[in-house]
N, C-alpha and C positions, 0 to 999 in steps of 0.2 A: 539701427544701432546708434548711441548717442553717447557723448563724452559725458563726463563729470564735472563740474564746477563748484567752485568753493564758496558760496555767495549765500547768506541767510538776509532774516529782516529782524526786526526788534518783535516780540512778543510772539517769537515761534518757539513751538513746543513739539516736541515728540511727541507721539502719540500710539497707541496700539489697539487692536480690536481684534475678536474673533469671527473667522467664516468655517464654519463645518468643522470645528476642530484645529482648524490653522489660525497660527497667532500672525498678522499682518501688521506689520510696521508702515506709519504715516507720520509725517509732518504738517500740524496747522498751524496757518499764519494768521493771526488775530488780530487789526487793527483797534478794533473796540468789540466790545460784546454786542451781541446780536445783530453784526454786520452781517450783509447779502454774501452767501458763501459761494465760490466756485469748486466743483469737485474734480479730479485730473483722472481721466482714464487711458493709463500708457499702452504702447504698442506691444508687439509681441514679446522681444528680446531685450526690451528697452526697461525703466525703473522710475522710481520717483526722484530720482537723484539726475537722471539727464541732464543736458545743458538746456533743452527748450523748455522744461519743466519750470527749474530753476529761475530762468529769466522771466519765465511766464509770472509764476508766484510773485516774485520782485515788484514786476510792473503792477500786476492786479492789486499787492498789498498797499502800492502809492498811492491807487485809486479807491481805498478805501473798501477792498473787497478782502473778506477772509478767503482764504486758500486751504484745501486739504490736498495734500499729494501723497499717495501711497502707493505701495508696491505688490503687484499681483502675486499669490504664491509662487513661492520657487523663482521668483524674479529679486535681484538686488544689486548691491556693489558694496563689497568688502562686507564689512559687520553688519551692513543694514541689508539685511536678505529678509524677507518673508517666508515663515515656515512652509515646509514642502520642496519639491523638485521641478526644476522646467517639463520634466515627463507629465508631472499632473495636469498639464498645462490643456483646456477644451474651451472652447467658448462657451458649454454650459457652465466649468469650474469659475471663469472669469463670472459670467453674470452672477453666481452666487457672492463673489465676494466683492463685484461693483454692491449689488444690494444690500451687503454688510455694511461698506462705507457710508451708504447714503442712511443707512438706521442709525450706526454713529453717530453722523450729523445730527439728523433728526432729534436723540435723544440726548445729545450733548446741554443743552440747554445754552450753550457759549453763543453759537449763530442762531439768525433767524430762519428757522426750518420751511417757513413761507416764500423765501427767496433764493432757491439752489439752482446753480446752472452747471453744466458740465460741459467741459472739454476733453474729445474723444480723439486720440489718432492713433490710426492705421487700425489694429485688431481691436483696438479701445473704443474707436467708433461703434464696432459691430456690437462689441460689448453692450454698449447703452441702448442702440437700437432692440438688441434683443430682448434687453430687460425692460424698454418702454413704461420706467417707471412714472407715477403720475406727480411724484414728490418734485420732479425735475421741471423748472420753469422755462428754461431757455438753453440750447445746445450751440455747442460751434465744434464741426465734424473738420477733421484735418486729416485728409492723405487718406481718404474711404475706399477699402477694399471690399464691395458688394459680395464677391465670389472668392474662394480659398480653394485655389488645385494645386495638388502637389507635384513637383517637377520631376521629370524623367530621374533625375541625379537622388532625390528625397524619393522615390517608389523603390530603387536599386537597393540605397540604405536601408530601408525598410525591411525591406525581404532580407537581406545579409544578417544587419545588425540589431533590429527590433527598433531604430531610433537613427534620426537624422539630424547630424552634432553641426555647427558652425560657431563659431568666434564671437565672442560676448564682447563686444570694445569695452575698453575701460576695468575690465575684470579677469581673473587669469581661469575662471570657470566655466568652461563652455556652454554653451546652449541646447540644450537637445529637445527634441520635438518628436511625438510618435505619430502613427497615421490615426490615432483615436482623434486629433486634431484635426485634423479633417474629414474623418467619418462624422465627428459630431457637428461640425459646420454645417452638413450637409442638411441636417434638420431643420435649420433656420433660412426663410428665404429673405434676406434683406430688404428686395423690393417690395415685398407684399407686408412686411413688419414694419417699415417707415412711415407708411400709411397711418399706423395708429398713432403717430406722433401728433399732438395737439399745440406743441409747444413749439415757439420759432424756431428756424434752423439756418444757421451759415455753414456752408461748406466751403471751403476753401484746399483748393489743388493747386498742384504745382505742374506746369507743362513737361516737363520733364521726368515727372513721376513713370513708373512704370506700370500702371494702374492707365486699362482702357479708360479713356476720356468718356467713350461712347456709355461705359456703364455708370459711369459718377453721375453723368447728365442722365442717364434712365432712374438713377438714385434719387437725384433730385428733383425731378420730374413727378415722383412718389409723395415728395414730403406737401404738407402743410402749408399754406401761409400760415403768418408772413415768412418768408424763405428768402436766401441770397445765395449764388454761384459765385465765388471768386476764382479765378483762373489767374496767378501767379506767373508771369512769364520766364520760362529758366529754373524755375522753382522744383528743388528735389522732392524726394518722398518725404524726406524728414527737415526739413527746410532750411537744417542747424549749419549746411556749409557756405553760405552766403549771406552777412550779417544784414546786408538790406530786404532781405526775403523774409528775414526771422522778424525783424523790424515790421514789416508790413502785416507779418500775420497779426502780430501782438498787437498791431494799432486798430485792425479789424475786428477783432476780437472784443478789446475794450470799447469800441465802438457799439458793438452790436448788444453787450450787455450793459451798455448803459441805455439803449435806446429801450430793452423789454426787459431788464431786473430791476 
């Protein structure tokens, strides 16, 4: 979960599009018509307006890339909330929203639809892998969890309440998830699905992330060339608690897109 910061770029516009009847909110940063574009795929309880995504959008814009950051259904901060509730969240629902975002970019006429890259974080990486869209020509994966297992605390809450609730930083509305999220995730084998991806993949992981590094390396081993794995020493799951770590993530990302997009 990440903080919201108030930054913007010139030529930034609010956009909306539909996914299975849900109205999703986004921001399109457009440095020029027909620019190559980067789609952001945020994590479980994050949103388009988290500190990491806004900082990345500003830097990519400065480098000449268009950016679409959007919030998945049931996610957002303040009034910038995509329709739906957090209990609607499954990996399958996120794949549908992600595909709707790609279709929005493809049909918008504003960007170069032949040069689409994706940056995913946490569950947002799994979403991109599960979708495996041929529209995407380059990927950056941050803090990838190849497995998703409910904790004993979550299981107990599912039994007693039907949901598990945790604080959503930057917004007074708690974020709730249900057992359906974990049950649905079991339908997807990330270690096998990543083998389908034929586009370049950069994986960036923090050494202090709770995700087992052996799982990350196994996922990386399944990726096709060109690929690269970067471990940021001392890096956390979100990278935002250390400005130097976030700056390195941004520099690695920009270099990767310059090479392969």
